[in-house]
Backbone as a printed PyTorch tensor [residue, N CA C, xyz], in Angstrom:
tensor([[[255.5210,  23.0600,  75.7980],
         [255.1680,  21.7250,  75.0010],
         [255.4720,  21.8460,  73.7430]],

        [[254.6140,  20.6610,  73.2810],
         [254.6560,  20.6510,  71.7840],
         [253.5340,  20.4240,  70.6310]],

        [[252.7930,  20.6510,  69.7030],
         [251.9880,  20.3370,  68.9560],
         [251.7070,  18.8430,  68.3830]],

        [[250.4960,  19.1320,  68.3670],
         [249.9180,  17.2120,  68.2420],
         [251.5370,  16.4510,  67.3180]],

        [[251.7770,  16.8400,  66.4690],
         [253.1230,  16.1350,  65.4810],
         [253.8230,  16.1580,  65.9980]],

        [[254.4370,  17.1600,  66.9610],
         [255.9290,  16.4320,  67.6070],
         [255.5650,  15.4230,  69.0680]],

        [[253.7710,  15.8200,  69.6020],
         [254.0790,  14.9660,  71.4530],
         [254.0630,  13.7760,  70.0060]],

        [[253.1070,  13.4740,  69.2230],
         [253.2970,  11.8120,  68.4070],
         [254.0170,  11.5170,  68.3670]],

        [[255.6230,  12.4220,  67.9120],
         [256.8570,  11.8920,  66.8340],
         [257.3800,  11.5670,  68.4010]],

        [[257.0980,  12.6860,  69.4230],
         [257.9330,  12.2420,  70.8050],
         [257.8300,  10.9490,  71.2960]],

        [[256.4250,  10.5290,  71.1280],
         [255.7130,   9.7410,  72.5640],
         [256.4650,   8.1900,  72.2840]],

        [[257.1010,   7.6750,  71.1870],
         [257.9360,   6.8000,  70.2410],
         [256.7940,   5.4800,  70.4160]],

        [[255.4300,   5.4960,  70.2940],
         [254.1380,   4.4700,  70.1530],
         [254.0130,   4.8800,  68.6980]],

        [[253.4390,   5.9650,  68.4560],
         [253.0920,   6.4350,  66.9090],
         [253.6410,   6.5910,  65.9520]],

        [[255.1490,   5.2300,  65.1680],
         [255.5720,   5.9050,  63.9640],
         [254.4500,   5.3750,  62.6650]],

        [[254.3240,   4.7240,  63.2140],
         [253.3430,   4.5070,  61.8160],
         [252.2560,   5.4280,  61.8660]],

        [[251.3080,   6.0250,  62.6500],
         [250.5910,   7.3690,  62.6330],
         [250.6890,   8.3910,  62.0300]],

        [[252.5740,   8.6040,  62.6320],
         [253.3690,  10.2300,  62.1270],
         [253.5930,   9.8130,  60.2650]],

        [[254.3140,   8.5350,  60.5280],
         [254.5820,   8.2410,  59.0010],
         [253.4400,   8.4260,  58.1870]],

        [[252.2030,   7.9710,  58.3060],
         [251.3100,   8.0120,  57.7330],
         [250.4950,   9.6330,  57.0350]],

        [[250.5650,  10.3850,  58.4890],
         [250.5790,  12.2990,  59.0710],
         [250.9990,  12.7960,  57.6600]],

        [[252.2960,  12.6910,  57.5430],
         [253.3720,  12.6550,  56.9490],
         [253.1890,  12.7620,  55.0990]],

        [[252.8960,  10.8590,  54.8020],
         [252.8350,  11.0700,  53.9310],
         [250.9780,  11.2460,  53.2160]],

        [[250.2380,  11.7080,  53.4550],
         [248.7260,  12.4560,  52.9450],
         [249.3530,  14.1300,  53.2820]],

        [[250.9250,  14.1980,  53.9670],
         [250.6730,  15.8720,  53.5660],
         [249.8140,  16.4620,  54.8760]],

        [[248.9960,  16.0830,  55.6960],
         [249.0450,  16.7180,  56.9470],
         [249.6730,  16.7850,  58.0480]],

        [[251.1220,  16.8910,  57.8000],
         [251.8760,  17.7760,  59.1320],
         [251.7950,  19.2110,  59.6630]],

        [[250.9780,  19.4700,  58.3370],
         [251.8160,  21.3000,  58.2710],
         [249.9730,  21.3550,  59.1200]],

        [[249.1710,  21.1880,  58.7210],
         [247.4770,  20.7420,  59.9270],
         [247.5400,  20.5190,  60.9300]],

        [[247.9790,  19.6810,  60.6960],
         [248.3030,  19.3510,  62.5730],
         [249.1200,  20.0350,  63.1950]],

        [[250.4770,  20.9100,  62.3340],
         [251.2830,  21.7630,  63.0870],
         [250.0370,  23.1100,  63.3510]],

        [[249.4560,  23.6100,  62.9390],
         [248.4050,  24.9500,  62.8060],
         [247.7940,  24.8920,  64.1130]],

        [[247.2670,  26.0450,  64.3080],
         [246.5600,  26.3650,  65.2350],
         [245.6470,  25.3260,  66.1020]],

        [[244.7690,  25.1890,  65.1610],
         [243.9110,  24.2810,  65.6150],
         [242.5310,  25.3940,  66.3740]],

        [[242.2000,  24.6840,  67.2550],
         [242.8550,  23.4350,  68.4460],
         [241.9260,  22.5110,  68.1500]],

        [[242.5930,  21.0370,  67.7960],
         [242.1630,  19.2510,  67.5390],
         [242.4470,  18.6800,  68.3870]],

        [[241.3150,  17.8950,  68.1600],
         [241.3410,  16.7620,  69.5070],
         [241.5850,  15.0640,  68.3150]],

        [[242.5770,  14.7340,  68.8120],
         [243.1150,  13.7720,  67.5010],
         [242.9840,  12.2430,  68.7180]],

        [[241.9180,  11.1450,  68.2860],
         [241.7350,   9.7230,  68.2560],
         [243.2750,   9.7060,  67.4450]],

        [[244.5940,   9.0250,  68.5600],
         [244.9380,   8.7790,  67.7850],
         [245.4730,   6.9820,  68.3370]],

        [[245.9930,   6.0290,  67.0110],
         [245.8050,   4.7960,  67.1810],
         [247.7470,   4.9810,  67.5180]],

        [[247.9260,   3.5700,  68.1720],
         [248.9460,   3.3110,  68.7300],
         [249.6990,   2.6840,  67.5590]],

        [[250.9410,   2.3980,  67.6980],
         [251.4230,   1.3010,  66.5420],
         [251.2540,   0.0600,  66.5900]],

        [[250.1640,  -0.4060,  67.6620],
         [250.0370,  -2.0970,  67.9470],
         [248.6350,  -2.0080,  67.6680]],

        [[247.9780,  -0.6600,  67.3440],
         [246.1940,  -0.5430,  67.1480],
         [246.7150,  -0.5810,  65.4100]],

        [[247.9970,  -0.3180,  64.6450],
         [248.0140,  -0.4470,  63.1550],
         [248.4760,  -1.5640,  62.9370]],

        [[248.7070,  -2.4140,  63.5220],
         [249.0380,  -3.8880,  63.1510],
         [247.9560,  -4.2680,  63.3770]],

        [[247.3300,  -4.5760,  64.0240],
         [245.7860,  -5.2560,  64.4760],
         [245.0680,  -5.2380,  62.6440]],

        [[245.5910,  -4.1990,  61.7020],
         [244.6360,  -4.1290,  60.1650],
         [244.8700,  -5.4470,  59.5910]],

        [[244.4830,  -5.9420,  58.8050],
         [245.0500,  -7.1320,  57.4790],
         [246.4240,  -6.3560,  57.3620]],

        [[247.6090,  -7.8730,  57.3850],
         [248.7920,  -7.4700,  56.6360],
         [248.2030,  -6.9160,  55.2790]],

        [[249.3900,  -5.9660,  54.9650],
         [249.6240,  -5.3190,  54.0290],
         [248.5600,  -4.0920,  53.9740]],

        [[247.6670,  -3.6290,  54.8990],
         [246.6840,  -2.4410,  54.7850],
         [247.1850,  -1.2810,  55.0940]],

        [[248.7110,  -0.9620,  56.1430],
         [249.1390,  -0.0840,  55.9180],
         [249.6960,   0.4620,  54.7920]],

        [[250.7770,  -0.4020,  54.2710],
         [251.4780,  -0.5180,  52.8370],
         [250.4440,   0.3260,  51.5970]],

        [[249.5960,  -0.2670,  51.5210],
         [248.6190,  -0.2590,  50.4930],
         [247.4640,   1.1810,  50.6990]],

        [[247.6160,   1.4870,  52.0330],
         [247.1880,   2.8110,  51.6240],
         [247.6230,   4.4900,  51.9710]],

        [[249.4180,   3.4560,  52.4550],
         [249.7690,   4.4200,  51.9120],
         [250.6840,   4.9990,  50.6880]],

        [[250.3160,   4.1390,  49.7420],
         [250.3820,   4.7460,  48.0180],
         [248.4920,   4.7830,  47.6020]],

        [[247.8610,   5.2290,  48.5060],
         [246.6990,   5.4590,  48.3860],
         [246.0740,   6.3660,  49.0130]],

        [[246.8290,   7.9100,  48.5150],
         [246.7240,   8.9120,  49.5800],
         [245.2220,   9.6720,  50.0930]],

        [[244.1650,   9.7400,  49.0050],
         [243.4450,  10.0080,  49.1800],
         [242.2220,   8.9860,  50.3510]],

        [[241.8730,   7.9400,  50.0260],
         [242.1480,   7.1070,  51.2090],
         [242.7210,   6.9350,  52.6980]],

        [[243.6710,   7.4850,  52.4680],
         [244.4490,   7.6700,  53.8550],
         [244.4910,   8.7130,  54.1670]],

        [[244.0470,   9.8180,  53.7980],
         [243.6350,  11.0450,  54.0410],
         [242.7230,  11.5200,  54.7200]],

        [[241.2750,  10.0270,  54.0400],
         [240.0770,  10.0650,  54.1070],
         [239.7270,   9.3230,  55.9140]],

        [[240.5600,   8.4880,  55.7160],
         [241.1600,   7.5990,  57.1170],
         [241.8510,   8.7000,  58.1520]],

        [[242.7140,   9.2150,  58.2400],
         [243.3950,  10.3980,  59.5130],
         [242.6450,  11.2570,  59.4890]],

        [[241.7400,  11.8400,  58.6560],
         [240.3630,  13.2910,  59.2670],
         [239.6130,  12.4450,  60.0330]],

        [[239.0530,  11.4850,  60.2690],
         [238.3310,  10.8900,  60.4910],
         [238.6610,  10.3900,  62.2220]],

        [[239.9330,  10.4900,  62.1810],
         [240.4600,  10.3280,  63.5580],
         [240.6520,  11.9370,  64.2380]],

        [[240.0680,  13.2000,  63.7580],
         [240.4610,  14.5040,  64.3240],
         [238.7990,  15.0100,  64.5770]],

        [[238.9530,  15.6070,  65.0750],
         [237.9700,  16.2540,  65.3200],
         [238.0980,  17.4120,  65.8750]],

        [[237.6670,  18.8000,  65.0850],
         [237.8490,  20.2050,  65.5100],
         [237.3470,  20.8650,  67.0520]],

        [[238.2830,  21.4800,  67.6060],
         [238.0180,  21.9090,  68.7040],
         [238.9360,  21.0910,  69.3640]],

        [[239.0360,  21.4820,  70.6590],
         [239.9930,  20.9730,  72.7980],
         [238.8730,  20.4250,  72.8300]],

        [[238.6870,  18.9270,  72.7430],
         [237.9400,  17.9170,  73.8920],
         [238.3170,  17.2790,  74.6000]],

        [[238.4880,  17.5240,  75.4520],
         [238.8020,  17.2790,  77.1310],
         [237.9070,  15.9720,  77.3740]],

        [[238.8020,  14.9090,  78.0210],
         [238.1730,  13.9640,  78.3080],
         [236.5150,  13.7620,  79.4450]],

        [[236.7160,  14.7090,  80.3800],
         [235.5720,  15.3170,  80.7140],
         [234.7700,  15.7820,  80.0870]],

        [[235.1650,  16.2590,  78.7550],
         [233.4330,  16.6200,  77.6080],
         [233.0220,  15.2960,  76.9580]],

        [[234.0980,  14.7360,  76.8100],
         [234.0200,  13.5160,  75.8420],
         [233.4850,  12.7190,  75.7960]],

        [[233.1770,  12.1370,  77.9240],
         [232.1000,  11.7100,  78.2990],
         [230.4420,  11.9550,  78.2330]],

        [[230.5360,  13.0820,  78.7770],
         [229.0680,  13.5040,  77.7360],
         [228.9210,  13.9730,  75.8800]],

        [[229.5630,  12.8380,  75.5170],
         [229.3240,  13.2950,  73.8570],
         [228.4440,  11.7380,  73.7900]],

        [[227.6850,  11.4950,  72.7030],
         [227.5140,  10.4340,  72.5000],
         [227.7740,   9.9200,  70.5400]],

        [[227.9880,  11.3330,  70.3310],
         [228.9680,  11.5640,  68.6360],
         [229.8090,  12.3990,  68.6090]],

        [[230.6360,  12.5600,  67.1010],
         [231.6780,  13.9300,  67.6320],
         [231.5330,  13.9650,  65.7960]],

        [[231.5210,  15.0140,  65.3960],
         [231.8350,  15.2850,  63.7400],
         [233.4220,  15.3980,  63.4870]],

        [[233.6070,  14.5710,  62.5350],
         [234.8290,  14.6900,  62.4320],
         [235.2920,  15.8050,  61.2710]],

        [[236.9870,  15.5700,  61.2420],
         [237.2150,  17.1960,  59.5320],
         [236.8010,  15.9310,  59.3200]],

        [[236.4840,  14.2490,  58.4610],
         [236.5810,  14.0100,  57.6050],
         [235.1270,  13.9390,  57.1570]],

        [[234.1680,  14.2120,  58.1570],
         [232.6640,  14.9220,  57.7670],
         [231.5920,  13.7340,  58.2660]],

        [[232.0460,  12.5780,  58.8880],
         [231.5290,  11.7250,  58.9710],
         [231.0260,  11.7650,  60.6680]],

        [[230.2760,  10.7790,  61.0810],
         [230.0710,  11.0760,  63.1970],
         [231.0720,   9.7820,  63.6230]],

        [[231.5780,  10.4050,  64.7600],
         [231.8500,   9.1090,  65.5180],
         [230.8420,   8.8530,  66.3520]],

        [[231.2180,   7.5540,  66.9730],
         [229.9700,   6.9010,  67.9970],
         [230.5140,   7.6010,  69.0170]],

        [[230.2870,   7.5560,  70.4620],
         [230.9440,   7.6670,  71.2850],
         [230.1650,   7.3170,  72.4290]],

        [[231.1130,   6.0250,  73.2490],
         [230.2220,   5.3930,  74.4280],
         [231.1740,   5.3020,  75.5740]],

        [[230.8600,   6.1540,  76.6780],
         [230.9210,   6.2090,  77.9210],
         [230.4250,   5.4660,  79.0730]],

        [[229.7740,   4.6160,  78.8910],
         [229.1390,   3.4240,  79.6280],
         [229.7960,   2.3650,  80.4250]],

        [[231.4840,   1.9760,  79.7830],
         [231.9070,   1.0560,  80.3780],
         [233.4270,   1.8360,  79.8410]],

        [[233.9490,   3.0530,  80.4930],
         [235.3180,   3.2100,  79.9390],
         [234.7590,   4.0480,  78.7770]],

        [[235.8940,   4.3060,  77.4840],
         [234.9830,   5.2520,  76.6870],
         [235.4880,   4.5170,  75.5400]],

        [[234.5560,   4.6930,  74.7700],
         [234.7700,   3.9360,  73.4950],
         [234.2020,   4.6620,  72.4660]],

        [[235.1270,   4.7940,  71.2180],
         [235.0000,   5.7510,  70.4660],
         [234.8290,   4.2870,  69.0010]],

        [[233.2910,   4.7490,  68.5270],
         [233.6140,   3.3610,  67.6330],
         [233.7030,   2.1540,  68.1220]],

        [[234.7650,   1.1560,  67.4430],
         [235.1860,  -0.1110,  68.0950],
         [236.3990,   0.3030,  68.8990]],

        [[236.5720,   1.5810,  68.9080],
         [238.4660,   1.6900,  69.9570],
         [238.1100,   2.0780,  71.1190]],

        [[238.6410,   1.2070,  72.0370],
         [239.3310,   1.9530,  73.8990],
         [240.0630,   3.4400,  73.4960]],

        [[239.7580,   4.2280,  74.7040],
         [240.3400,   5.3630,  74.7740],
         [241.4150,   4.5730,  76.0120]],

        [[242.6740,   4.4490,  75.5900],
         [243.0530,   4.0620,  76.4680],
         [243.7890,   4.9890,  77.6490]],

        [[244.5600,   6.1500,  76.8190],
         [244.5780,   6.9660,  77.7650],
         [244.4440,   8.5760,  76.6100]],

        [[243.7200,   9.0120,  77.9400],
         [243.0560,   9.9860,  77.7420],
         [243.7320,  11.1770,  78.0390]],

        [[243.5300,  12.9190,  77.2870],
         [243.7760,  13.7740,  77.5560],
         [245.8060,  13.9720,  77.6590]],

        [[245.9540,  13.5710,  76.5210],
         [247.6400,  13.6960,  76.3160],
         [247.6430,  15.4600,  75.5260]],

        [[248.1790,  16.2970,  76.9210],
         [248.3470,  17.9130,  75.9550],
         [249.2990,  18.0220,  74.5420]],

        [[248.6590,  18.9860,  74.1860],
         [249.3230,  19.7400,  73.3760],
         [249.1750,  20.8790,  73.1950]],

        [[249.8620,  21.8630,  72.4250],
         [250.0340,  22.9920,  72.6630],
         [248.7660,  24.0150,  71.4220]],

        [[248.5860,  22.9380,  70.6890],
         [247.6020,  23.3080,  69.7110],
         [246.5910,  22.1200,  69.7480]],

        [[246.0300,  22.0290,  70.5850],
         [245.1050,  20.3090,  71.2960],
         [245.0070,  19.3630,  72.2010]],

        [[244.7420,  18.4270,  71.7250],
         [244.5410,  17.1940,  72.9720],
         [244.2230,  15.7360,  72.0270]],

        [[245.1110,  14.6540,  71.9910],
         [245.7680,  13.6230,  71.9680],
         [244.8850,  12.4190,  73.0000]],

        [[244.0410,  11.3860,  72.6610],
         [243.4700,  10.3600,  73.3450],
         [243.3630,   9.4260,  72.6110]],

        [[244.8860,   8.4610,  72.9830],
         [245.4550,   7.4060,  72.4650],
         [244.5550,   5.9500,  72.6820]],

        [[244.1020,   5.5990,  71.3910],
         [242.8890,   4.7950,  71.2350],
         [243.9310,   3.4940,  70.4820]],

        [[242.8210,   2.3210,  70.9490],
         [244.0400,   0.4030,  70.6550],
         [243.1510,   0.4480,  69.5380]],

        [[242.4340,   0.6770,  68.0220],
         [242.1890,   0.4760,  66.9110],
         [242.2700,   1.7200,  66.1500]],

        [[242.4630,   1.3870,  65.2880],
         [242.2240,   2.7440,  63.7730],
         [241.0120,   2.6800,  63.7280]],

        [[240.3380,   3.3150,  63.0480],
         [239.1210,   3.9600,  62.9950],
         [238.9450,   3.9610,  61.6950]],

        [[238.1940,   3.0670,  60.9050],
         [237.7620,   3.6740,  59.5090],
         [236.6560,   3.9550,  59.1350]],

        [[236.0680,   5.0890,  58.4850],
         [234.7690,   5.8420,  58.0930],
         [234.0880,   4.4780,  57.2100]],

        [[232.8190,   4.4960,  57.2630],
         [231.9170,   3.8450,  56.6880],
         [232.1460,   3.2720,  55.0620]]])
């Protein structure tokens, strides 16, 4: 297996996320021991943002870091555990709302593929970029 960054890079549908993680200087962190749980938006999720949003975030590193760390929870939280939660504290410092009543929603994002394993944690693929309040 590989770490979270390598798994995301190898999947082929996270090039925007990987670019953002590199720009924010978070590669070494997400290659670290962890474990981490990452709610990973696909390239299609980033494409749903208003035009120019990704480019402006890549130029505003503090804001980009805040958004990216809002997608990360400390620990390895598998889908079987996620469905028992109503919220999870992010590395960014605030809470994500979790609703498992009809599939699994994290804030307004739907988990499309849970439990993508990595050496240092787990990735849950989501269809929408999470934006902290």
